N, C-alpha and C positions, 0 to 999 in steps of 0.2 A: 556804630551810630545807626540804628535803625529803629524804626518806629512805626506807629499806626494810630489812627483816631476817628474815623468816620465810617460810613457804610453803604453798601448798595442794597436796592430791594430785590425781591424774588421774582422769578418769572417774568413775563412779557407785560405784565400790568405796570401802573404808575409807580415808580420807586417809592419805597417807603423807607424812611430814615431810621436806622436800627444801629445799635453799638457794634459796628463790625470789629471792633477791637476784641470782641469776645471769641466768636466762632466763625470760621470762614466756610462757606460752602463752595465746592470748586466749579460747579457748572453756572450757577447764577448768584452765588455768594449770599444764600440765605443764612441769617444771623438770629441768634437768640440773645436775650439779655440775661444777665446772671447778677444783677444787682442786688437781688434778694436772696442769692443762694450764698451760704457760707458753710464751710465744713466744721463740725464740732472738733474740740481739741485745743483751740485757741480762743481765749476769752474775747468776746467783742470789745472793741475799743470805744469808749464813750465819745459822744459828739464834742464835749468839752476838750477831752484830750487831743482828738484829731484837729480841733481848731487851734489848739495850743502849738501843736507841731506845725500846722499850716502857718501860723504866725511867725514861728521860728524860721521857717524856709524863707519867708518874705524877709525878715531881719538879715539873714545870711546873704540873700541876693542883694539888698541894699548894701550891704558891707563890700560885696565883691564889685558890684556896678559903681557905687559911690567912689570908690578908691580908684577904679579905672578911669572915671571921668575927671577925678580931682588930680591924679598923678600921672596919668598916661595919655589921655585923649589930646590930640587926635591920632596919637601912635596906634598901630595895629593891636597891640597887646600890652598887658600890665606886666611889670616884673615886680612881683609883691615883696621880695626881701629887700630890694633896694629902693623901692617905692618910686619907680619912673617907668616911663614907656619904652617899649621894645621897638626900634626903628631898624628896618632893614638895612645893612651896611654899616651900622654905627656900633653894633655888638658883634663879638665873635661869631662866625658862622657855625650853625648847628647842622648844616648839611641839607638834606631833604625837608626837614621839619620846616625850615625857614621859607620854603616854596609857597606856604599858605599866607605869607605876608607880601601885601602889594602896595602899601602906603596908602590904603583906602579905608582907614578906621575899622578894621575888620571886627574887632569886638562890638563896636557900636551897632554895626549892620547886622551881626549875628544875633544880637539881643533884642531886636525890634518887636518881633511878636512875642518874646517872652514877656515884655512889659505888659502886652494886652492880657495874656493869660493870667498873670499875677494882679490884674485890675489896677494897673498903674497907668491909667489912660492919659493923665496930664503929662507924665514923664515920657510916654510913647509920642505925644504930639511935639513936645520939645526935641525928642531925639530925631523925629523925621524932619524937623526943620534944620537941625545941625547937619544931617546927612546931605540934604539938598543944598545946604550952603557951603559945606566944607569938603565934601568928599570929591576927589578927582580919580576918574577911572582911566586917564590917559598917562600915566606914569610909565617911565623907561625903567621897567622892572620885569624880570622873568618870574612867572608864578605858575603854580600847579593848575592844569586845566581842571582836574578833579576837585581839589580844594576850593578853588575860586567858584566853581559851579555849586557845590552843595553849600558853601557858607555865605558867599556874597550874592550870586545870582539868587539862590534859594531865600537868603535873608531878605533881599529887595522884593521878591515875589511874596514872601510870607507877610512882610510889612504892608504891601500893596493889599493882600487879601483882607487883612484886619482893618486897614484904613478905610477901604470902601464899606466895610461892615459897619464900623463906627459912624461913618457919615450917614449911612442909611438910617441909623437910630436917631440922628438929628441932634445930638448934644456936642460930639467932638468932631474934629477934622473937616468941618463945613467948608474950609478953604481948599481942601485937597482936591487935585484935578489930575490924577493919574501920574504925578511927577516920578514916583518910586518906580512905576512901571516903565516910564520912559528911560531911566536909568538902567533898568533891567534890560531893556531892548538894546541899549547902546552896549552894554556889557556882553550881551548874547552875540552880537555882530562881532565884537572884538575876540570871541573865543572860536568863531567859525573857522577861521583859516588853520586851526589846529586839526581839521578834519580833512586836510588836503592831502589824503593819502590813497593809494590804490585800493586798499582794503575798506576804507571808510572808518577805521579805527583812528582816533585822534592821538596826536603827539601828546606825550605827558606834560609838556611845558610850553608855554607861549609868552611872548613879550607883549605887554598890555599896549604900548605905544607902536612898536615896529613889526608884530605878528611873528611870522615863522620864516626862517631861512635867509633873511636879509643879513648882511654883515653886522648891521647895528643890533639885530635881535638877540644875538648871542645864544641861540637856541635853534632847534630844527634838524640837529644831527642825530637825535636819539632814535634808536631802532625798536626799543621794547617799551611796553607799558603793561601795567597790571589789569587783570580781568575786571576788578572792580572800578579801576580808573576809566575804562572804556564802556563799561557797563551800568554806570551809575549817573546817567544823564537824562533818561527819558522822563522822569517826572518834572524837573525844572524845565528842560526844553519843550516839552509838550505843553506844559503850562503857559509858557511864554508865547507859544504859537496860539494856544486857545484865547489867551487874553487879548493878543494883539492881532489875530488873524493872519500874521506872518507864518506860513507853513513850513518855511525852510528849517527852522529850528527842530521842530518834531521829526522832520524827514531824515535829518542827519543822524539824530540820535536812535531812530529806528534802524537805520541802515547799520550802525555799529552793533546794535544788538543782534540783529540778523546775522551778523558775520560771526559774531561770537558763538551763536547757536550752531551755525554751519560747521565750525571748527571744533565742536565738543568731540571728546573722544567716543566714537560710535558704540563700542562694546561696552563701556562702563557708563556712558552718558554723564561724565564728568568734565570738568574744564580745569586746566591747569592755572597756575598764579601768574605767571607772566607770559606775554605773547608778542611775536614779532609784528609790528603794525604794517609792514609791507608785504611779507610773505605769509603771514598768518600761522607760521610754525610756533609751536608751544617751546618757550625758552626754559621755564621752569615747570616741570611736569607732575609737580605734587598738587594735590587738591584737598581743600578742607572747607571750613565754614568760617575761618578767621581772616586774618590780614591778608589783604590782596585779592580776595574773592567775595567776601562777606555780603556788601551792599548789591553786588550783581544779583544774587538770588533774591534779596529783599526787594529789589526794583522790578524783577519780573512779575511778582505777585501784586505788588502796589500799582504797577501800570495797569493790570487788568482792572483793578478797583477803580482807578481814577479814569481810564480810557475805555474800559468796557470792550476790550479786544480778547476774545477767547484764546487766541494763540499764545499770549503771554502766560495765561494760566496753564495751558498745556504744556509749555515749556518748563515752567516752575514745577509742575507735578512730576515731570519726567526726571528733572534734576533732583527733586525731593526723594523719590523712589530710590535714586541712586545713593543719595546721602544717608538714608536710613538703612540702606542694604550694606555700604561699605565704611562710611566714616563713623557712624553712630555706633559707639559701643557702651551703652548706658552705664553710667551717667557721663562717660567721657565722650568727646568729639575729636577724633585722631585723624591727621592728615594721612592720606594714602597716595600711591602713584596711580595716575589716570590710566596706564596701560596695564597695570597689575594691581587692581584695587584691593586685592586680598593681602598686599604687603604695606604695612605701616611705613611712612615715609618720615616720622618724627617720634620722638619720645616725650614730646612736651606740647603744651596747647598755649595759645596766645590770649590775651585778655580780650580782644575784640570779639571773639566767639561768644561773648556774654549776651550779645543782641539776640542770638539764635532761639533761646527759649520764648522770647517776646513774639519772634516770627511764627514759631510753632503755634502759639496760641491764635495767631490770625489765621494760620492754616487749619486750626481745629484739632491739632494733635497734642492733647493736653498731658498725657501721661510723661512722655519723654521730656516735656518742657519742665515739668515739676522735678524730675529726676536731676536734670543738668543744672537747673537753677539752684537746687538744694546742694549739690556738689560744690557749685561756686560759693555759695553763702558759706559753707564750712571752710572753705579756703580764706575767705575774707575773715571769718571769725579767728582764724589762726594767725593772720598777718594784718589785721585792721584794714586792709586794702587789697584788691585783687592785683598780685604782681603782673607786670606786662607780659610775663610768660611763666609757666611753672610746669613741672614734670608730671608724668602720669603718677607718680608716687608723692605728688602734691609738695615737692621741694621747690624753692624758688630757683627759676632759670634766668629770667631778667628781672631785676629787683625794682626797677622804676615803676612808678604809678602816677600818670599825668592827669589824675582826677578824670578818669574816663567814666561816661554816663550810661554805658550799655547795661550794666547790671541793674541800675536803677530803673532803666526803661523795661526790661523783662519783669522786674518786681511790679511795676504799675500794671502790665498787661495781665499778668497772672492774678493780681487782685481783682482786676476788672472782670476777669473770666469766672473766678471762683468766689469772689466776696469773702475769701478766707482772712480773717483778721491777722492770721499768722504773717501775712505780707506786709501789713501795716507795722508790725513789730520789726520786720526786716527793715523797712523804711526808716523807722525810728534808729535802728543801729547805724544805718548809713549817716544820718544827720549828726548823731553823736560822734561818730569817728571823724567826720569833716571838722566839726568844731573842736575836738579834742587834739587832732594830730595835724590838720592842714591849715588851720586858721592861724594867721599872722596878722600884725597890726595894718598891713596895707592890703589885705584881700585873704585870698586862700593860695597856698603854694603847693606845687606839685611834689610828690615825694621822691627824692632821689633814690633812696633804698627802704623798703618797706620793712626790712629787717631792723635797720638801725633808728628809723624815724626821722632820718636826715631829709632836708628840703632842697628843692631846685627853684631857682629863680624864675618861676614859669606859671602862669595861669592862662591856659589855652582858651580861645574864644568859645569853644564847644562846652566848655564848663557852664557858661552863662546861658548858651542857646538851649541846652538839653537838660543838664542836671536839676536846675531849678524848676524847670517845667514839669518833668516827671514827678520830682518829689512833691511839688505843690499840688499837682492833679491826684496824687495818690491819696492825699488827706482831705481834698476838697469835696464838698457836696455840690450837687449840680447848681444850687443857687449861689455859690460862692464864684461862680464864673459868669461873666457878663454875656456870654454868647454860648451857642450850643456847640460844644467840642465835637460831637458826632457828626456835624456837618462838614468835618474837614479830614484830610488825610495828613499824616505826618511824613515829611521827607526823612532821609537818613540822618540829617542834621536837626530833626524835630522842627522844622518849619512847617507852616500850615498852608495847605492848598485847598481850595473849596471843592467839594464833590460835584458842584453843578457844572464844573468844567467838562464832565463827560458828555454833556450834551450841547456844548458850546464849539462853534467853528469846527465841525467834524468833517473837514476836507481831506483827511489823510485816508488813503486806501486801507482797508482792513483785510486784505488778502490773507488768509491763514496759510503761512509758509511752512507751519510746523510739520504737517503731514507729509511734505515734501522729503523730510529727513528721517522720519521715524514712525513706526507704527506704535500708537500708544496703548499701554496695558490698561484695560479697563479698571484694574484695581486702584489706578490712580485717582479715579473719580468716585470713590466711596462716599465722599462728602457732596451729595447732590441736594437740589432743593425741590420739595421740602426735605429738611434734614431729618432722616428716619433713625439715625444712630443716636444712642443715649450718651450725652456728654458726661454725666456722672451717674454711676450706679445708685441704687437706692440705699446708699451708705453714706451718712453724714461724715463718716471718717475717711472719706475717699482719698482726699489729698494728703491728709496726714498718713494714711497707711502707705502712700508712696514714698513719702519723705523719710518715715521712721527708719527704714534699713540704711539710710545713708547718714544719719545722725553723727556716726563715728567714722566715716569712711576716711576722713583726713587723718585722724588721730589714732586710728586702729594700729596696734603694735602687739608684739609678743616678746618674750625674753630673748635676748641676743643669743645666737647660737645656730645650731643646725635644725633645719626643718626635719620633722620626723619622717622616717622611711617607713612605709607600710610593711607590717609584718609579713604579708603574703610574698613580698619580693624574695624572701629568704627560705621560704618553704620548699621551693622547688629545687634547693641546692645550688642556686645560681651564684656566680662569684659576687663578692661584695662590690657595690658600686665604687666608682673612682673618686678618690678623695683629692681635695685641692692641694694638699700638701705633697702628693704623690705625682702631680701632673707634670709631664714633660713635653713641651711643645715640639720637641724632635722626634717623639715616639709615634710612629704611625698607628700602633694599636690604641694609643690614647686619643689620637685624633678621630679614630673611627668610633670611639665610644662617646666622644663629644657629639658627633653627628647623630648618633643613636639616641641621645638625650636632647637632640634638638639645639645643640650649642655650636655655633659657627664661629671659626677664627677668621677675622677679616682684618686685611693689611690696608691702611689708609695711605693715601699719597704724602701726607704730611709726616709720615714715619710712625705713627701711631698704630697700635694693634688693638683690636677690639675683640672681646668674647661677648657674643650676643646669643641670648636664648629665645628661641620662639617655640614655647611649649607646644604649639599645634603641629610643629613639624617632628616632634618626637615619636619614636617608634610605638610607644604606649603611654598610657597615662602613668604608669610606674616609672618609666624612663623620664618622663617630663618632670615628675616630682624629684627623680634623682638629679636632673639638669638644674632644677631650682636650687637644691641643696648644695650642689656643686657651685653654683654661682654665688651664693651666699657665703660659703667657705671661703671662695677666693677672695670676695670682698674683705671678709674678715682678716685673711692672711696678708692681704696687700696693705690693709690699715695698719696692721702691726709692725709691718716692714718699713713704713714710710714715715719719716719725720716731717712734720708739717714745716714746709718751707714759706708758705703764704699765710698772712693773717687777715682776718676780715676788716672791713672798714670799721672805723670808730666815730663817735659823734661828739661835737662841741654844741652844747645847748646854752643859749643866753637866758638866764633865769632871773636877772634883775629887771626892775621897773625901766621901761613900760613893756618889756618882752615877756617876761613871766613864762619862759620855756617854750614860747611859740616858734622861735627861730632856732632850728637845728641845722648845723653845718656839718657835711661830709669831711671827715678828717682821715689821714693816712696815719697808721700805727707805726710803732718803732719795734725792732726786734731786740730791743733791750729795755731796761727799766720795769716799772710796775706794769703787770698785765692787767688791764681793765676788765677783761673777760673772767678773770679769777678772783679779783678783789673789789672791794666797794669803790663806787665811783669817787672822783676827786671833785671837790666843790671849793671855789674860791674866787676872790676878785682878782682882776689881771692888772698888770703892770708891765711897762716896756722896760727892758734891760738896758743898762749902759756900760759898755758899748752895745748898740743894738744888734750886732752880729753875734754877741756872746762868745767871741773867740779868746777872751783874756779875763782876767779876774773883774769882776763887776765893780764899777765905782760907786753904784747906788745900792749896796745890799739892804739899807733900811727900807728901800721902796718895794723890793721884791720879797722881803721876809715874810713868810706866811702866805704868800700870794702865788698866782700862776704867771710865771714870766713869759713875755712875748718876746721872741727873738726873730731876727731875719736870717734867712738861708744864705750860705755862702762863706767862703774864705777859711773854713775849717771843718773838721768832722762833726757830725751831729753829736757823737758821744762827748766830744770835748765841750760843747755848748752845754750839754746836759750836766756834765760835772761842774762847770762853772756856775750855772744858776743854783744847782743843789748846795753847793758850798756856800752860796749867798743866802740860803734859807729858803729858797722857793720850794713849794710843795707840788709843782708840775711846770710843765713847758710846753708852749705852743710855738712851733717853728712856722713862719710865714715865708711863702716863696717869694724870691726877689725878682723872679720873671714877671714884669707887670702884665697884667691882663690874664694870666693863667687862671684857669677855672676847672673844677671838677667836672662841669657840663661837657668840656671839650678835651680834656686830657685824662688818660688812665690814672687811676688812684696811685698814689706815691707810698712806698713803704721805706722808712728810714733804717738803714743797715747800720751795723757797729762799725768800729774802727780797726777790726782784725785783732784786737786785744781782749782780755777778760773785761767783761762790762758788768760783772755782778756788783760792783761797787755803786752802780747807778740804782737808785731805789724809788725814784719818783717817776710818774707817768710822763711820756712824751707824745705829742700829736703833731701832725703836719697839716698845714691848711695852704691851698693855693691862694694867689694874690687876691682874686675876686672875694673869696670867702673871708680871707683875713682882714680886707678892707672893711667887711661889715662890723667887725669887732672894733677896728681902729675908728671908724666913724662913729660908732657907739660911744667910745671913750671921749671923743672930742665934744660930743653933744651932751653926754650924761655924767662924764667924769668917772663915776663909780659904776664899773661894769662887772657883775658876777656870772661866772660861767660854770657848767658842769661838764667835765670830762668822763666819758663812760663808753661801754661797748655798744649801747643803743639808747635812744632817746627815752628819757623817764617821763612820767606824768608831770603835768604842769604844777608849778608853784601855787600853794592853796591861796596865796595873796591876790591871785588873778581873779578869785571869785569876788573881790571887792571892786574889781575894775571892769570885769566883763560879764556877759550873761552866763549863769551858771550852765553847765552841760552835765549830763548824767554820767555816772561812773560806768566805765566799760570794762568788763573783765580782761584782765592782761591775759596774753596768751603766751605760753611757754613755747619759744622758739629754738631751744637748744638742741632738741633732737629733731631728725628728719626721718620720717616713715615710708616704709615700702608696702604697698598693697598690691602690686602687681605680681603676676606669676611669671611675667617675662621680664629678663633683666639684662642690662649691658654693662660691660666693664671696659674701660679705656686702659690701655697699657701704654706707658709713655715714659720717656727719659725724665729722671728727676733733675731739678735744677741743682747744679753743683754750688758748694760754698763759694767758689771763686765767682761764679756768675752773680750769686747773691750779693757779694761784696761789691759788685760794679754799681750798685745803687747808692753807694756812699759818696759824700763829698769829699774832696773836690773832683774826684775822677770822673764823675757823671753830672752832666748838665741838665739832663732831661728825666722826668719822672719814670719810675719803673712801672711796668704793667703789673697791676695786682691780680689780673684774671688768672684763675687756676689753670694748670697745664692739662689737667685731666679731670674727669669726672666719674661718678658711679650714678648710673640713672636707670630707670625702668625703660624697657624697650617697647613691648606690646602687651596689651591687655587682652591676652587670647583667653584667659579664664574670666567667668563673671566675678568681678570684685565683690559682689554680695555674698558669694559662696563662703563657706566656712574654712578658707585657707589661712594657715598660720603664716604670719609675716615676721620680718626681722626689722628692727629700728636701727638706722644707721646715724651715727653722730657726724662722721666724716662726709665731706664734699668732694674730696680729691683722693684718687687711687692710683698707685704706682706698682706695676709688676715687671717692669723691664729688668730690674735687678735680678729677680728670680729666674726669669726666662733666659737672660743672657748668661748667668752661670750655668743653668742647664745646657744651653746650647753649647758654651765652651767645653763643658764636660764632654758632651755627646761627641763633638768634633774631635777632641783629642782621643777619644776611644776609637773613632771610626773617621779616618781622614778623607774617606770617599763620600761622606755625607755633605751636601750642599743645601744652602737655604731654600733653592728650589725644590729640592726633593722633599724637604721638611713640610712645605705647604701643599704638595702635591695631592694628598688625600682630600683637600678642602676644594681643589679647583673644579671638581664636578659640580660642588654646591654652588660656587660662586659664578660659574661660567654664564649663567643666565641672568646675573645680577649686576653685570658691569655698569649698565646705563643707570640703574636704581642707586648703586652706590655712589656714583658720581653725583647724582641729584641730592642724595643725603649729604655729601660733604659740602656741597654748595650750600644747601638750606642751613647747615651748622654756622656758616659764615655769614648769612643773611641777617639783616637787622629789620625789626618791625616797621 
């Protein structure tokens, strides 16, 4: 969540307002307008079409905001599937996600300045009155300091900024007398106790009523915070100081930023993800531009814009140089270790890094911004939304999508910088996907799984604060907005702060502390004022020429099999390369060959063994290619040996009136019955079985004949239930959990196992729903009687009848998600014990009372992008998500031990010790990162 919107002038003369969201100059922020610039290759979009799309955005906002006000207010957020408000403590805990909720009508406050941007001034005036009348900031609730700052404090300040603007215009808000600012000041003082640490870094949480460390506060014992959590305060706190004249807020935020700068890793100039707030030691030593760090970098640059302090710009440029040197591997942005920045720390990227192209536009570095944005767009076209995390070969790592706005933000800034109508088409795609896949009767629902299209009962406040702002501004002309957007800067939550704050209440010392810690490279300041560098060469196809090589980066594949080995490797009479089928983990010669090919054998603490190839560590390019071929062979071999034990989630889609396919529920599969991934989906009306548990012959066969039977979990085996409803003539079955309140939001997905007998006689599909998802269907039956559902492997396009009920949305090309592609030349193979049939049977009733974890035990993923992905490397397409090689290695190990009793496991791994000796710290960090959640 990071953004921009206004600009500073050049030199020491009187500031001239310019669209600083286009190009940033590092010394004095000299900016150029590109409103008349566009690159050929994409046809210009007519004003009429842009107005139509802008009106569509307004209608979408009305749908989301109106349903929040009708069904949720004064709760913090709307639950769009159940059409009610989410109130802290009344719903099952979602962990850290709930720390944003403080019983202060979060969505309303977060939406205040969006109402003005969308020219809804009357609604804004009504909303401000509601905030002043109903919102209480003195609740006994523990909240995130970071989220409360960017959403609530930022929302109040953004609302105040536009309230005084409207009052000056003389038509609206004439009664307003800084009431929102007084609320912001009250909240600011409530957050200040969090800074009571020796370092000046704030505690991550605070009790709004009792503060920190009191017995009633239930917080204050934490030792760690994320870098973004401590480094994303300066805009809101400084604005509060400038608005009120109370300097304490800006002083505290500056002290936190100063401490983070001092603690950066000096040799790499990178910062870690989490830091100890008392000692300043880095707890997580990986570094990237995504979750945990993102807005720290953003606020350094924007603090310079808003406050005019050169030290913030110098720090940003120092960090940016390190980012482009170590983290940027165009078009990828991969986390590295701060102490060893040439070593990648992850094989996947998270969705929050989608803000970075927008920040690069603000910096003035357009080319990498175009490259990364295009790569992200290709991922979106494959999955309809940007998964919460995805691998370097663009497979889904975390399948959720909570309707994040970062990609829309970068799209807006790239359009403002280039004027290229291509980005208008990108925005049009975002609108279509939101309406087609996320829109539900009571708002817009987050995606539980982008692969199946299932929904989560969640609509975060940032969706209204940011998404609709950026989409509307993307299509709006200047005259469509009632004020000059260039006079404001966007915070990370897209709240608007006026640029004139830079010259107001400047009582904070501007001592440049940067030079005390580093000597700055002059190359950091290429973008000086006046800007002498050319933003676009004299080529109207400039932006298109950058995007073109990336068009197929996600879908690029080649026939399955072995990567070709160059003929030159055999001309010298060298031995044929090691083949995967011949590999023995106990053979020291084989281990030495692996080392030569850049392949390492790593033993993880959880018992897994990983083969990881780093092509850059191979002895030669030929060896690197041999290593890549070996890894691909090993993947193929392990895939053949492994029988799939886990099935992917399925979808239950309500297709009858008034849902028309908008509501998609995540369902657990069965290890028996019709496989929905191989057969046509099953569609039918639902009916409850009698008895409801389905454990005996049904007494109402006429009711379930030709329908999908609803059955309650418990008292007998799943297979027995399936046979009973099948004998009654049901065409499918949905088992609903008997554990009241259970939900796919908080519990691992459940897979129904057989009864240990032959289940080939079961021919109908069977799916499992937790209690919360099942109650949605049961409630629909009570209200509408006739409810029709679709059982499938993933959500299908909506029922055409919807066109008669709702605003039509354009067709979006469906994407084939059956195959996963690898484009990286570095790869990783996990070796892990396969789940035994006995373990799988534990998921059956009645032996097990808790859902089984559907997460795969192992994975095959790309490791590092050491080769340029745009080079002409052949790649292999992988259908599988899970790889198991332990059986092979164990058999080889037992055979070797039988032949040589003196061989021990310690001796087997000894040839790798020299490789791993220097990696202990990094491997531990890697393991910890694999367990972390966004």
